[in-house]
DSSP file (Angstrom, degrees, kcal/mol; ACC not computed):
  #  RESIDUE AA STRUCTURE BP1 BP2  ACC     N-H-->O    O-->H-N    N-H-->O    O-->H-N    TCO  KAPPA ALPHA  PHI   PSI    X-CA   Y-CA   Z-CA
    1    1 A X     >        0   0    0      0, 0.0     4,-1.7     0, 0.0     5,-0.1   0.000 360.0 360.0 360.0 -39.0  -30.8  -12.0  -20.6
    2    2 A X  H  >  +     0   0    0      1,-0.2     4,-2.2     2,-0.2     5,-0.2   0.866 360.0  54.5 -65.8 -36.9  -28.9  -14.9  -19.0
    3    3 A X  H  > S+     0   0    0      1,-0.2     4,-2.3     2,-0.2    -1,-0.2   0.881 106.8  51.1 -65.1 -38.3  -25.7  -12.8  -18.8
    4    4 A X  H  > S+     0   0    0      2,-0.2     4,-2.5     1,-0.2    -1,-0.2   0.898 109.5  50.4 -64.7 -39.8  -27.6  -10.1  -16.9
    5    5 A X  H  X S+     0   0    0     -4,-1.7     4,-2.3     2,-0.2    -2,-0.2   0.920 111.0  48.1 -64.4 -44.2  -28.9  -12.6  -14.5
    6    6 A X  H  X S+     0   0    0     -4,-2.2     4,-2.5     2,-0.2    -2,-0.2   0.899 112.1  50.1 -63.1 -40.8  -25.4  -14.0  -13.9
    7    7 A X  H  X S+     0   0    0     -4,-2.3     4,-2.5     2,-0.2    -2,-0.2   0.912 110.4  49.5 -64.3 -42.9  -24.1  -10.5  -13.3
    8    8 A X  H  X S+     0   0    0     -4,-2.5     4,-2.2     2,-0.2    -2,-0.2   0.909 112.6  47.1 -63.2 -42.5  -26.9   -9.7  -10.8
    9    9 A X  H  X S+     0   0    0     -4,-2.3     4,-2.4     2,-0.2    -2,-0.2   0.912 111.8  50.8 -65.5 -42.7  -26.2  -12.9   -8.9
   10   10 A X  H  X S+     0   0    0     -4,-2.5     4,-2.3     1,-0.2    -2,-0.2   0.902 111.1  48.5 -62.1 -41.9  -22.4  -12.2   -8.9
   11   11 A X  H  X S+     0   0    0     -4,-2.5     4,-2.6     2,-0.2    -1,-0.2   0.912 111.3  49.9 -64.6 -42.6  -23.0   -8.7   -7.6
   12   12 A X  H  X S+     0   0    0     -4,-2.2     4,-2.3     2,-0.2    -2,-0.2   0.907 111.7  48.2 -62.8 -42.2  -25.3   -9.9   -4.8
   13   13 A X  H  X S+     0   0    0     -4,-2.4     4,-2.5     2,-0.2    -2,-0.2   0.916 112.1  49.7 -64.6 -43.2  -22.8  -12.6   -3.8
   14   14 A X  H  X S+     0   0    0     -4,-2.3     4,-2.3     2,-0.2    -2,-0.2   0.924 111.6  48.0 -62.6 -45.8  -20.0  -10.0   -3.7
   15   15 A X  H  X S+     0   0    0     -4,-2.6     4,-2.3     1,-0.2    -1,-0.2   0.902 112.2  49.5 -62.4 -41.6  -22.0   -7.6   -1.6
   16   16 A X  H  X S+     0   0    0     -4,-2.3     4,-1.8    -5,-0.2    -1,-0.2   0.915 110.5  50.3 -63.8 -42.7  -23.0  -10.3    0.8
   17   17 A X  H  X S+     0   0    0     -4,-2.5     4,-1.1     1,-0.2    -2,-0.2   0.907 111.6  48.2 -63.1 -41.9  -19.4  -11.4    1.2
   18   18 A X  H  <>S+     0   0    0     -4,-2.3     5,-0.6     1,-0.2     4,-0.4   0.899 111.5  49.1 -66.1 -40.3  -18.2   -7.9    1.8
   19   19 A X  H  <5S+     0   0    0     -4,-2.3     3,-0.4     1,-0.2    -1,-0.2   0.821 114.5  45.3 -70.9 -28.7  -20.9   -7.2    4.4
   20   20 A X  H  <5S+     0   0    0     -4,-1.8    -1,-0.2     1,-0.2    -2,-0.2   0.632  95.9  75.8 -86.4 -14.5  -20.1  -10.5    6.3
   21   21 A X  T  <5S-     0   0    0     -4,-1.1    -1,-0.2    -3,-0.3    -2,-0.2   0.689  92.2-135.9 -74.2 -16.4  -16.4  -10.0    6.2
   22   22 A X  T   5 -     0   0    0     -4,-0.4    -3,-0.1    -3,-0.4    -2,-0.1   0.812  34.4-178.2  69.3  28.4  -16.4   -7.4    9.0
   23   23 A X      < -     0   0    0     -5,-0.6     2,-0.4     1,-0.1    -1,-0.2  -0.274  10.5-150.4 -63.5 149.6  -14.0   -5.2    7.1
   24   24 A X        -     0   0    0      2,-0.2    -1,-0.1     1,-0.1    26,-0.0  -0.922  20.9-143.8-124.6 146.7  -13.0   -2.0    8.9
   25   25 A X        +     0   0    0     -2,-0.4     2,-0.1     2,-0.0    -1,-0.1   0.465  66.4 119.3 -84.7  -1.4  -12.0    1.3    7.6
   26   26 A X        -     0   0    0      1,-0.1    -2,-0.2    22,-0.1     2,-0.1  -0.423  63.1-129.2 -67.7 135.8   -9.5    1.7   10.5
   27   27 A X     >  -     0   0    0     -2,-0.1     4,-2.0     1,-0.1     5,-0.2  -0.365  20.5-111.4 -79.1 163.8   -5.9    2.0    9.4
   28   28 A X  H  > S+     0   0    0      1,-0.2     4,-1.5     2,-0.2     5,-0.1   0.870 120.1  56.4 -61.7 -36.0   -3.1   -0.2   10.8
   29   29 A X  H  > S+     0   0    0      1,-0.2     4,-0.8     2,-0.2     3,-0.3   0.929 107.3  47.5 -61.4 -45.5   -1.7    2.9   12.5
   30   30 A X  H >4 S+     0   0    0      1,-0.2    40,-0.7     2,-0.2     3,-0.6   0.879 110.2  52.9 -63.2 -37.8   -5.1    3.5   14.3
   31   31 A X  H 3< S+     0   0    0     -4,-2.0     3,-0.3     1,-0.2    -1,-0.2   0.793 112.7  44.6 -68.1 -27.3   -5.2   -0.1   15.3
   32   32 A X  H >< S+     0   0    0     -4,-1.5     3,-0.7    -3,-0.3    -1,-0.2   0.510  89.5  87.3 -95.3  -5.6   -1.7    0.1   16.8
   33   33 A X  G X< S+     0   0    0     -4,-0.8     3,-2.2    -3,-0.6     7,-0.3   0.827  70.7  75.0 -63.5 -33.3   -2.1    3.4   18.7
   34   34 A X  G 3  S+     0   0    0     -4,-0.4    -1,-0.2     1,-0.3    -2,-0.1   0.844 104.4  35.6 -52.5 -40.1   -3.5    1.9   21.8
   35   35 A X  G <  S+     0   0    0     -3,-0.7     2,-0.6     1,-0.1    -1,-0.3   0.300 101.5  86.8 -98.1  10.0   -0.2    0.6   23.0
   36   36 A X    <>  -     0   0    0     -3,-2.2     4,-2.4    -4,-0.2     3,-0.2  -0.874  48.6-174.7-118.3 101.5    2.0    3.5   21.7
   37   37 A X  H  > S+     0   0    0     -2,-0.6     4,-2.6     1,-0.2    -1,-0.2   0.849  88.4  56.7 -60.6 -34.1    2.4    6.5   24.0
   38   38 A X  H  > S+     0   0    0      2,-0.2     4,-0.6     1,-0.2    -1,-0.2   0.897 109.9  44.6 -66.2 -37.7    4.2    8.4   21.3
   39   39 A X  H >4 S+     0   0    0     -3,-0.2     3,-0.6     2,-0.2    -2,-0.2   0.892 113.8  50.3 -70.1 -39.4    1.3    8.0   18.9
   40   40 A X  H 3< S+     0   0    0     -4,-2.4    -2,-0.2    -7,-0.3    -1,-0.2   0.898 109.6  51.1 -63.7 -40.8   -1.2    8.9   21.7
   41   41 A X  H 3< S+     0   0    0     -4,-2.6    -1,-0.2    -5,-0.2    -2,-0.2   0.626  84.2 118.3 -74.1 -13.3    0.8   12.0   22.6
   42   42 A X  S << S-     0   0    0     -4,-0.6    -3,-0.1    -3,-0.6    65,-0.0  -0.165  72.5-124.5 -55.2 149.4    0.9   13.2   18.9
   43   43 A X  S    S+     0   0    0      2,-0.1     2,-0.4     0, 0.0    -1,-0.1   0.788  89.6  68.0 -70.8 -28.1   -0.8   16.5   18.3
   44   44 A X  S    S-     0   0    0      2,-0.0     2,-0.2     1,-0.0    -2,-0.1  -0.775  78.3-132.6 -98.9 136.4   -3.2   15.2   15.6
   45   45 A X        -     0   0    0     -2,-0.4     2,-0.3    25,-0.1    27,-0.1  -0.524  18.8-172.6 -77.5 150.8   -6.0   12.8   16.3
   46   46 A X  E     +A   71   0A   0     25,-0.7    25,-1.9    -2,-0.2     2,-0.3  -0.902  23.4 145.3-143.6 114.9   -6.5    9.8   14.1
   47   47 A X  E     -A   70   0A   0     -2,-0.3     2,-0.4    23,-0.3    23,-0.2  -0.973  33.3-157.2-150.3 160.8   -9.6    7.7   14.7
   48   48 A X  E     -A   69   0A   0     21,-2.0    21,-2.3    -2,-0.3     2,-0.4  -0.991  12.5-170.2-138.2 133.5  -12.3    5.6   13.1
   49   49 A X        -     0   0    0     -2,-0.4    18,-0.2    19,-0.2    19,-0.2  -0.974  22.1-157.5-120.5 138.4  -15.8    4.9   14.7
   50   50 A X  S    S-     0   0    0     16,-2.6     2,-0.3    -2,-0.4    17,-0.2   0.850  92.9  -7.9 -71.3 -37.2  -18.3    2.5   13.4
   51   51 A X  E     -B   66   0A   0     15,-1.4    15,-2.0    -3,-0.1    -1,-0.4  -0.965  67.3-178.7-157.0 141.9  -20.8    4.6   15.3
   52   52 A X  E     +B   65   0A   0     -2,-0.3     2,-0.3    13,-0.2    13,-0.2  -0.940   8.9 167.3-148.3 123.9  -20.5    7.6   17.7
   53   53 A X  E     +B   64   0A   0     11,-2.6    11,-2.5    -2,-0.3     2,-0.2  -0.918  34.3  56.3-131.8 160.5  -23.2    9.5   19.4
   54   54 A X  E     -B   63   0A   0     -2,-0.3     2,-0.3     9,-0.2     9,-0.2  -0.639  61.6-108.8 115.4-173.1  -23.4   12.0   22.2
   55   55 A X  E     -B   62   0A   0      7,-1.7     7,-2.5    -2,-0.2     2,-0.5  -0.983   2.8-133.9-155.4 163.2  -21.8   15.3   23.0
   56   56 A X  E     +B   61   0A   0     -2,-0.3     2,-0.4     5,-0.2     5,-0.2  -0.994  27.0 175.3-122.5 123.4  -19.3   17.3   25.0
   57   57 A X  E >   -B   60   0A   0      3,-2.7     3,-2.9    -2,-0.5     2,-0.1  -0.997  56.7 -51.5-132.4 129.1  -20.4   20.6   26.5
   58   58 A X  T 3  S-     0   0    0     -2,-0.4    -2,-0.0     1,-0.3     0, 0.0  -0.220 125.6 -10.0  46.9-108.7  -18.3   22.7   28.8
   59   59 A X  T 3  S+     0   0    0     -2,-0.1    88,-2.4    88,-0.1     2,-0.4   0.278 123.2  74.2-105.3  11.3  -17.1   20.4   31.6
   60   60 A X  E <   -BC  57 146A   0     -3,-2.9    -3,-2.7    86,-0.2     2,-0.4  -0.958  50.6-177.7-128.6 145.6  -19.3   17.3   30.8
   61   61 A X  E     -BC  56 145A   0     84,-2.2    84,-3.0    -2,-0.4     2,-0.4  -0.999   5.0-179.2-140.0 136.4  -19.1   14.7   28.1
   62   62 A X  E     +BC  55 144A   0     -7,-2.5    -7,-1.7    -2,-0.4     2,-0.3  -0.946  18.2 166.8-137.4 114.9  -21.4   11.7   27.4
   63   63 A X  E     -BC  54 143A   0     80,-2.5    80,-2.7    -2,-0.4     2,-0.3  -0.957  22.0-167.1-133.3 145.4  -20.5    9.5   24.5
   64   64 A X  E     +BC  53 142A   0    -11,-2.5   -11,-2.6    -2,-0.3     2,-0.3  -0.969  25.0 162.0-125.0 146.6  -21.5    6.1   23.1
   65   65 A X  E     -BC  52 141A   0     76,-2.5    76,-2.2    -2,-0.3     2,-0.3  -0.974  24.5-157.1-158.0 163.9  -19.5    4.4   20.4
   66   66 A X  E    S+B   51   0A   0    -15,-2.0   -16,-2.6    -2,-0.3   -15,-1.4  -0.978  75.7  15.2-145.7 156.8  -18.7    1.2   18.6
   67   67 A X  E    S+     0   0A   0     71,-0.3     2,-0.6    -2,-0.3    73,-0.2   0.880  78.9 174.7  46.5  48.9  -15.7    0.0   16.5
   68   68 A X  E     + C   0 139A   0     71,-2.1    71,-2.3   -19,-0.2    70,-0.6  -0.764   6.1 171.3 -91.4 122.0  -13.5    2.8   17.9
   69   69 A X  E     +AC  48 137A   0    -21,-2.3   -21,-2.0    -2,-0.6     2,-0.2  -0.982  43.8  10.5-126.2 140.0   -9.9    2.8   16.9
   70   70 A X  E    S-AC  47 136A   0     66,-2.1    66,-2.5   -40,-0.7     2,-0.4  -0.659  93.9 -42.1 105.1-153.5   -7.3    5.5   17.5
   71   71 A X  E     -AC  46 135A   0    -25,-1.9   -25,-0.7    -2,-0.2     2,-0.4  -0.962  40.5-173.5-124.5 140.3   -7.3    8.6   19.6
   72   72 A X  E     - C   0 134A   0     62,-2.5    62,-2.5    -2,-0.4     2,-0.2  -0.953  20.3-138.6-134.4 111.9  -10.0   11.2   20.0
   73   73 A X  E     + C   0 133A   0     -2,-0.4    60,-0.3    60,-0.2     3,-0.1  -0.519  21.0 178.0 -72.2 133.6   -9.3   14.4   21.9
   74   74 A X  E     +     0   0A   0     58,-3.3    85,-2.5     1,-0.4    86,-0.3   0.831  64.2   5.0-101.0 -49.4  -12.2   15.5   24.2
   75   75 A X  E     -DC 158 132A   0     57,-1.3    57,-2.5    83,-0.3     2,-0.4  -0.978  52.7-147.4-135.6 148.8  -10.8   18.6   25.9
   76   76 A X  E     -DC 157 131A   0     81,-2.1    81,-2.3    -2,-0.3     2,-0.5  -0.946  24.3-158.1-105.3 141.7   -7.8   20.9   25.7
   77   77 A X  E     -DC 156 130A   0     53,-3.1    53,-3.0    -2,-0.4     2,-0.5  -0.980   5.9-161.3-127.4 124.5   -6.9   22.3   29.1
   78   78 A X  E     -DC 155 129A   0     77,-3.5    77,-2.7    -2,-0.5     2,-0.4  -0.918   8.7-177.7-108.4 127.5   -4.8   25.5   29.7
   79   79 A X  E     -DC 154 128A   0     49,-2.2    49,-2.8    -2,-0.5    75,-0.2  -0.991  20.5-157.2-125.0 127.0   -3.2   26.1   33.1
   80   80 A X  S    S-     0   0    0     73,-0.8     2,-0.3    -2,-0.4    47,-0.1   0.800  83.4  -2.2 -70.6 -28.6   -1.3   29.3   33.8
   81   81 A X  S    S-     0   0    0     45,-0.1    47,-0.1    47,-0.1    44,-0.1  -0.882 107.7 -51.3-148.3 177.2    0.6   27.5   36.6
   82   82 A X  S    S+     0   0    0     -2,-0.3     2,-0.3    45,-0.1    44,-0.2  -0.326  70.2 162.7 -56.2 133.3    0.6   24.2   38.3
   83   83 A X  E     -E  125   0A   0     42,-1.7    42,-3.8    -4,-0.1     2,-0.3  -0.986  37.9-107.0-154.7 159.1   -3.0   23.3   39.3
   84   84 A X  E     -E  124   0A   0     -2,-0.3    67,-0.4    40,-0.2     2,-0.4  -0.680  27.7-171.8 -91.7 144.1   -5.2   20.5   40.3
   85   85 A X  E     -E  123   0A   0     38,-2.6    38,-3.5    -2,-0.3     2,-0.5  -0.998  10.8-151.1-134.7 130.1   -7.9   19.0   38.0
   86   86 A X  E     -EF 122 148A   0     62,-3.2    62,-2.0    -2,-0.4     2,-0.5  -0.890   9.9-167.4-102.4 129.5  -10.5   16.4   39.1
   87   87 A X  E     -EF 121 147A   0     34,-2.8    34,-2.4    -2,-0.5     2,-0.4  -0.963   1.3-165.4-118.4 114.7  -11.8   14.0   36.4
   88   88 A X  E     -EF 120 146A   0     58,-2.9    58,-2.0    -2,-0.5     2,-0.3  -0.823  15.9-178.5 -96.3 138.3  -14.9   12.0   37.2
   89   89 A X  E     -EF 119 145A   0     30,-2.7    30,-2.3    -2,-0.4     2,-0.3  -0.979  26.5-175.0-140.8 150.1  -15.5    9.1   34.9
   90   90 A X  E     -EF 118 144A   0     54,-1.8    54,-1.7    -2,-0.3     2,-0.5  -0.871  20.5-179.9-142.0 105.8  -18.1    6.3   34.3
   91   91 A X  E     -EF 117 143A   0     26,-3.3    26,-2.6    -2,-0.3     2,-0.5  -0.935  14.3-174.7-116.4 127.2  -17.0    3.9   31.6
   92   92 A X  E     - F   0 142A   0     50,-2.7    50,-2.3    -2,-0.5     2,-0.6  -0.944  11.2-171.5-119.0 107.0  -19.0    0.9   30.4
   93   93 A X  E     + F   0 141A   0     -2,-0.5    48,-0.3    48,-0.2    23,-0.2  -0.885  13.4 177.8-106.7 120.0  -17.0   -1.1   27.9
   94   94 A X  E     -     0   0A   0     46,-2.8     2,-0.3    -2,-0.6    47,-0.2   0.537  68.5  -3.6 -97.1 -10.0  -18.9   -3.9   26.1
   95   95 A X  E    S+ F   0 140A   0     45,-1.3    45,-2.1     0, 0.0    -1,-0.3  -0.952 106.1  13.9-175.1 156.7  -16.1   -4.9   23.8
   96   96 A X  E    S-     0   0A   0     -2,-0.3     2,-0.3    43,-0.2    42,-0.2  -0.274  91.2 -55.7  68.3-155.8  -12.5   -4.2   22.7
   97   97 A X  E     + F   0 137A   0     40,-2.0    40,-2.1   -29,-0.2     2,-0.3  -0.937  48.2 173.3-127.0 147.0  -10.3   -1.8   24.6
   98   98 A X  E     + F   0 136A   0     -2,-0.3    17,-3.0    38,-0.2     2,-0.3  -0.980   1.4 176.5-150.0 139.1  -10.7    1.8   25.8
   99   99 A X  E     -GF 114 135A   0     36,-2.2    36,-2.6    -2,-0.3     2,-0.5  -0.992  22.7-138.7-141.3 153.3   -8.7    4.1   28.0
  100  100 A X  E     +GF 113 134A   0     13,-3.0    12,-3.0    -2,-0.3    13,-1.5  -0.935  32.6 179.0-107.8 127.5   -9.0    7.7   29.1
  101  101 A X  E     -GF 111 133A   0     32,-2.7    32,-2.3    -2,-0.5     2,-0.5  -0.888  28.1-139.6-131.8 159.0   -5.7    9.6   29.2
  102  102 A X  E     -GF 110 132A   0      8,-2.6     8,-2.9    -2,-0.3     2,-0.6  -0.980  14.8-155.6-112.4 129.4   -4.2   13.0   29.9
  103  103 A X  E     -GF 109 131A   0     28,-3.2    28,-2.1    -2,-0.5     6,-0.2  -0.942  19.0-145.6-104.8 118.1   -1.4   14.2   27.6
  104  104 A X    >   -     0   0    0      4,-2.5     3,-2.2    -2,-0.6    26,-0.1  -0.220  28.4-101.0 -78.0 167.7    0.8   16.7   29.5
  105  105 A X  T 3  S+     0   0    0      1,-0.3    -1,-0.1     2,-0.1    24,-0.1   0.794 126.5  56.3 -58.4 -26.3    2.5   19.8   28.0
  106  106 A X  T 3  S-     0   0    0      2,-0.1    -1,-0.3    22,-0.0    24,-0.1   0.279 122.0-109.3 -87.9  10.8    5.7   17.7   28.0
  107  107 A X    <   +     0   0    0     -3,-2.2     2,-0.3     1,-0.3   -66,-0.1   0.692  68.4 148.7  68.7  22.5    3.9   15.0   25.9
  108  108 A X        -     0   0    0    -67,-0.1    -4,-2.5     2,-0.0     2,-0.6  -0.688  42.1-137.5 -82.2 140.4    3.8   12.5   28.8
  109  109 A X  E     -G  103   0A   0     -2,-0.3     2,-0.5    -6,-0.2    -6,-0.2  -0.899  18.9-171.6-104.3 121.3    0.7   10.2   28.7
  110  110 A X  E     -G  102   0A   0     -8,-2.9    -8,-2.6    -2,-0.6     2,-0.5  -0.955  19.0-136.4-113.9 120.0   -1.0    9.6   32.0
  111  111 A X  E     +G  101   0A   0     -2,-0.5   -10,-0.2   -10,-0.2     3,-0.1  -0.645  23.0 177.7 -78.4 124.0   -3.7    6.9   32.1
  112  112 A X  E     -     0   0A   0    -12,-3.0     2,-0.3    -2,-0.5   -11,-0.2   0.859  68.9  -9.1 -90.1 -45.5   -6.8    8.1   34.0
  113  113 A X  E     -G  100   0A   0    -13,-1.5   -13,-3.0     8,-0.0    -1,-0.4  -0.989  58.6-164.0-154.3 148.1   -9.0    5.1   33.5
  114  114 A X  E     -G   99   0A   0     -2,-0.3   -15,-0.2   -15,-0.2   -23,-0.1  -0.998  58.1 -14.3-139.5 134.2   -8.9    1.9   31.5
  115  115 A X  S    S-     0   0    0    -17,-3.0     2,-0.2    -2,-0.4   -24,-0.1  -0.291 110.1 -16.3  73.5-162.1  -11.7   -0.5   30.7
  116  116 A X  S    S+     0   0    0    -23,-0.2     2,-0.2   -24,-0.1   -24,-0.2  -0.475  88.5  95.6 -76.7 146.5  -15.0   -0.5   32.6
  117  117 A X  E     -E   91   0A   0    -26,-2.6   -26,-3.3    -2,-0.2     2,-0.3  -0.812  51.6-124.1 155.6 168.5  -15.3    1.3   35.9
  118  118 A X  E     +E   90   0A   0    -28,-0.2     2,-0.3    -2,-0.2   -28,-0.2  -0.979  46.3  96.9-139.3 154.1  -16.3    4.5   37.6
  119  119 A X  E     -E   89   0A   0    -30,-2.3   -30,-2.7    -2,-0.3     2,-0.3  -0.988  57.0 -84.9 164.4-160.8  -14.4    6.9   39.9
  120  120 A X  E     -E   88   0A   0     -2,-0.3     2,-0.4   -32,-0.2   -32,-0.2  -0.996  22.5-157.2-144.1 144.4  -12.5   10.1   40.1
  121  121 A X  E     -E   87   0A   0    -34,-2.4   -34,-2.8    -2,-0.3     2,-0.7  -0.987   9.4-148.5-123.8 133.5   -8.9   11.0   39.5
  122  122 A X  E     -E   86   0A   0     -2,-0.4     2,-0.3   -36,-0.2   -36,-0.2  -0.901  24.6-169.9 -99.3 115.5   -7.2   14.1   41.0
  123  123 A X  E     -E   85   0A   0    -38,-3.5   -38,-2.6    -2,-0.7     2,-0.7  -0.830  21.6-137.3-110.6 144.9   -4.5   15.2   38.5
  124  124 A X  E     -E   84   0A   0     -2,-0.3     2,-0.3   -40,-0.2   -40,-0.2  -0.896  25.8-151.4 -99.4 111.7   -1.7   17.8   39.0
  125  125 A X  E     -E   83   0A   0    -42,-3.8   -42,-1.7    -2,-0.7     2,-0.2  -0.622   4.5-137.8 -84.2 139.2   -1.5   19.8   35.8
  126  126 A X        -     0   0    0     -2,-0.3   -47,-0.2   -44,-0.2   -45,-0.1  -0.561  41.0 -83.8 -83.2 158.4    1.7   21.4   34.7
  127  127 A X  S    S+     0   0    0     -2,-0.2     2,-0.3   -47,-0.1   -47,-0.2  -0.405  97.5  41.8 -61.2 138.3    1.6   24.9   33.4
  128  128 A X  E    S-C   79   0A   0    -49,-2.8   -49,-2.2   -47,-0.1     2,-0.5  -0.833 102.2 -31.4 122.8-161.6    0.7   24.9   29.7
  129  129 A X  E     +C   78   0A   0     -2,-0.3     2,-0.3   -51,-0.2   -51,-0.2  -0.867  52.8 178.5-105.2 124.0   -1.7   23.0   27.5
  130  130 A X  E     -C   77   0A   0    -53,-3.0   -53,-3.1    -2,-0.5     2,-0.4  -0.735  14.4-145.2-112.3 165.2   -2.8   19.5   28.3
  131  131 A X  E     -CF  76 103A   0    -28,-2.1   -28,-3.2    -2,-0.3     2,-0.5  -0.999   4.7-147.8-135.4 136.8   -5.3   17.3   26.4
  132  132 A X  E     +CF  75 102A   0    -57,-2.5   -58,-3.3    -2,-0.4   -57,-1.3  -0.922  31.1 177.7-101.7 127.1   -7.7   14.7   27.6
  133  133 A X  E     -CF  73 101A   0    -32,-2.3   -32,-2.7    -2,-0.5     2,-0.4  -0.916  30.4-135.3-129.9 151.7   -8.2   11.9   25.0
  134  134 A X  E     -CF  72 100A   0    -62,-2.5   -62,-2.5    -2,-0.3     2,-0.4  -0.874  22.9-163.5 -96.7 141.3  -10.0    8.7   24.5
  135  135 A X  E     -CF  71  99A   0    -36,-2.6   -36,-2.2    -2,-0.4     2,-0.3  -0.996  12.6-178.6-127.9 128.5   -7.9    5.9   23.1
  136  136 A X  E     -CF  70  98A   0    -66,-2.5   -66,-2.1    -2,-0.4     2,-0.3  -0.930  29.1-170.2-133.2 153.5   -9.6    2.8   21.6
  137  137 A X  E    S-CF  69  97A   0    -40,-2.1   -40,-2.0    -2,-0.3   -68,-0.2  -0.827  94.1 -32.4-136.5  96.5   -8.8   -0.5   20.0
  138  138 A X  E    S-     0   0A   0    -70,-0.6   -71,-0.3    -2,-0.3   -69,-0.2   0.809  94.6-178.4  58.5  33.7  -12.1   -1.9   18.6
  139  139 A X  E     +C   68   0A   0    -71,-2.3   -71,-2.1   -42,-0.3     2,-0.4  -0.355  14.9 178.8 -68.6 139.5  -13.8   -0.2   21.6
  140  140 A X  E     + F   0  95A   0    -45,-2.1   -46,-2.8   -74,-0.2   -45,-1.3  -0.985  38.5  58.0-139.6 127.9  -17.5   -0.5   22.1
  141  141 A X  E    S-CF  65  93A   0    -76,-2.2   -76,-2.5    -2,-0.4     2,-0.3  -0.994  72.0 -73.1 158.2-149.2  -19.4    1.1   25.0
  142  142 A X  E     -CF  64  92A   0    -50,-2.3   -50,-2.7    -2,-0.3     2,-0.3  -0.987  26.6-161.4-148.0 154.5  -20.2    4.4   26.6
  143  143 A X  E     -CF  63  91A   0    -80,-2.7   -80,-2.5    -2,-0.3     2,-0.4  -0.993   5.3-165.3-137.7 145.4  -18.4    7.0   28.8
  144  144 A X  E     -CF  62  90A   0    -54,-1.7   -54,-1.8    -2,-0.3     2,-0.3  -0.999  20.1-179.1-126.5 127.9  -19.6    9.8   31.0
  145  145 A X  E     -CF  61  89A   0    -84,-3.0   -84,-2.2    -2,-0.4     2,-0.3  -0.936  11.5-176.2-130.8 149.7  -17.0   12.4   32.0
  146  146 A X  E     -CF  60  88A   0    -58,-2.0   -58,-2.9    -2,-0.3     2,-0.3  -0.983  10.4-153.2-147.3 135.1  -16.9   15.5   34.2
  147  147 A X  E     + F   0  87A   0    -88,-2.4     2,-0.3    -2,-0.3   -60,-0.2  -0.838  12.6 179.1-107.7 145.2  -14.1   18.0   34.9
  148  148 A X  E     + F   0  86A   0    -62,-2.0   -62,-3.2    -2,-0.3     2,-0.3  -0.991   3.8 172.9-142.7 137.9  -13.7   20.2   38.0
  149  149 A X        -     0   0    0     -2,-0.3   -64,-0.1   -64,-0.2     5,-0.1  -0.977  21.1-162.5-144.0 132.1  -11.0   22.7   38.9
  150  150 A X  S    S+     0   0    0     -2,-0.3     2,-0.5   -66,-0.3    -1,-0.1   0.795  74.0  87.3 -80.1 -29.1  -10.9   25.0   41.9
  151  151 A X    >   -     0   0    0    -67,-0.4     3,-1.6     1,-0.2   -68,-0.0  -0.595  69.1-152.2 -75.6 121.8   -8.2   27.2   40.3
  152  152 A X  T 3  S+     0   0    0     -2,-0.5    -1,-0.2     1,-0.3    -2,-0.0   0.623  90.9  69.9 -70.3 -12.6   -9.9   29.9   38.1
  153  153 A X  T 3  S+     0   0    0      2,-0.0   -73,-0.8   -74,-0.0     2,-0.6   0.453  78.5  92.4 -84.9   0.4   -6.7   30.0   36.0
  154  154 A X  E <   +D   79   0A   0     -3,-1.6     2,-0.4   -75,-0.2   -75,-0.2  -0.859  57.0 178.1 -95.3 120.1   -7.5   26.5   34.6
  155  155 A X  E     -D   78   0A   0    -77,-2.7   -77,-3.5    -2,-0.6     2,-0.3  -0.970   8.0-168.7-124.5 136.4   -9.6   26.7   31.4
  156  156 A X  E     -D   77   0A   0     -2,-0.4     2,-0.4   -79,-0.2   -79,-0.2  -0.913   4.8-163.2-123.8 154.4  -10.8   23.9   29.2
  157  157 A X  E     -D   76   0A   0    -81,-2.3   -81,-2.1    -2,-0.3     2,-0.2  -0.996  26.4-120.6-135.4 128.6  -12.3   23.8   25.8
  158  158 A X  E >   -D   75   0A   0     -2,-0.4     3,-2.2   -83,-0.2     4,-0.4  -0.523  28.4-128.0 -64.7 132.4  -14.3   20.9   24.3
  159  159 A X  G >  S+     0   0    0    -85,-2.5     3,-1.3     1,-0.3    -1,-0.1   0.849 107.8  56.1 -57.2 -37.9  -12.3   20.0   21.2
  160  160 A X  G 3  S+     0   0    0    -86,-0.3    -1,-0.3     1,-0.2   -85,-0.1   0.664 103.7  56.8 -67.1 -15.0  -15.4   20.2   19.0
  161  161 A X  G <         0   0    0     -3,-2.2    -1,-0.2     1,-0.2    -2,-0.2   0.475 360.0 360.0 -93.8  -3.8  -16.0   23.8   20.2
  162  162 A X    <         0   0    0     -3,-1.3    -1,-0.2    -4,-0.4    -2,-0.1   0.496 360.0 360.0 -74.9 360.0  -12.6   25.2   19.1
């Protein structure tokens, strides 16, 4: 009976230690992505969220998150020729780092917004497929995004809808 009691106490102490340690499932690669344009431009997303709520529909996205590491594609954008794209953003970052980027067909990374703030960016898209991504390093907060294009040959798809 005494051995069972000791085992139960040891398990409780171990569980408490693990929950207080703040361990993260984020990989070292995800933690280092924020400062690496080559990793951001990569075709595959790699991310970890402690929590993520919200949705992306057509040209609008509203997301809240915590403990966000890595890259998360929001939209792919196809342009038949050079065209303008307006990106409106409202970012409230309560901790860590977050930036909104455009990855061009040539794999160039263009920062649209970083940290907290609101505004609009007018981007010149090259012909081909571009991607709008969120990039985080222990990011916590919320974002509201909206896309507009006057050129009817510019088409976007929310990544979750593909």
